C-alpha positions in Angstrom: -0.6 -18.7 1.2 0.1 -15.7 -0.9 -2.1 -12.8 -1.8 -2.6 -11.3 -5.2 -2.1 -7.5 -5.8 -4.6 -5.2 -7.4 -3.5 -1.6 -8.1 -6.1 1.1 -7.9 -5.7 3.7 -10.7 -4.9 6.4 -8.0 -2.0 4.2 -6.7 -0.6 3.9 -10.2 -0.8 7.7 -10.7 1.0 8.1 -7.3 3.8 5.8 -8.5 4.3 7.9 -11.6 5.0 10.9 -9.4 7.7 9.2 -7.5 11.4 8.8 -8.6 11.6 5.7 -10.8 14.1 3.9 -8.6 12.1 4.5 -5.5 8.9 3.5 -7.2 10.5 0.2 -8.4 11.7 -0.4 -4.8 8.2 0.1 -3.4 6.7 -2.3 -6.0 9.3 -4.9 -5.2 8.7 -4.7 -1.5 5.0 -5.1 -2.0 5.3 -8.0 -4.4 8.0 -9.9 -2.5 7.0 -9.3 1.2 3.6 -7.7 1.7 1.9 -10.5 -0.3 3.1 -13.1 2.2 1.5 -11.6 5.4 -0.3 -8.2 4.9 -1.8 -8.3 8.4 1.5 -8.7 10.2 3.7 -6.5 8.0 1.1 -3.7 7.8 -0.4 -1.5 10.5 -4.2 -1.0 10.8 -5.2 2.6 10.4 -7.7 4.5 12.6 -9.9 7.5 12.1 -11.3 8.2 8.6 -9.1 5.4 7.2 -10.3 2.8 9.7 -10.5 -0.6 8.0 -7.4 0.0 5.9 -3.8 -0.8 6.5 -0.5 1.0 5.8 2.9 -0.4 4.9 6.0 1.7 5.3 8.8 1.8 2.9 11.3 4.5 3.9 9.6 7.9 3.7 6.7 6.4 1.7 3.5 4.8 2.9 1.3 2.4 1.0 -2.4 2.5 1.9 -4.2 -0.8 1.1 -7.2 -2.9 1.8 -7.2 -6.6 2.4 -10.0 -8.6 0.7 -9.6 -11.8 2.8 -12.2 -13.9 1.0 -10.4 -13.5 -2.4 -6.9 -13.3 -1.0 -6.4 -9.9 -2.6 -4.5 -6.8 -1.5 -5.9 -3.7 -3.1 -3.3 -0.9 -3.1 -5.2 2.4 -2.9 -2.7 5.1 -2.4 1.1 5.7 -2.2 2.8 8.8 -0.9 5.0 10.5 1.6 3.9 10.3 5.2 3.3 14.1 5.5 0.4 14.0 3.0 -0.8 10.5 2.6 -3.3 10.5 5.5 -5.1 13.7 4.6 -8.8 13.5 3.8 -9.5 13.8 0.0 
């Protein structure tokens, strides 16, 4: 069973701010690995981000939501650890 990926416009904007090689690597990891088992590969978040998950790729974090009934991973935000968890 594999999940489909939906990219929120904010995540796409975040990718444009990242070095092209790094962004490509993040996309590949999501499309090749995270789609297979987003619950096991990600970590559930707490606090104001409760209900969401994070996936780590080097210095970067991918914040996503799992829509189980539709088998969809909604990628919401991508950024470095030092700023990704701030309230917006």
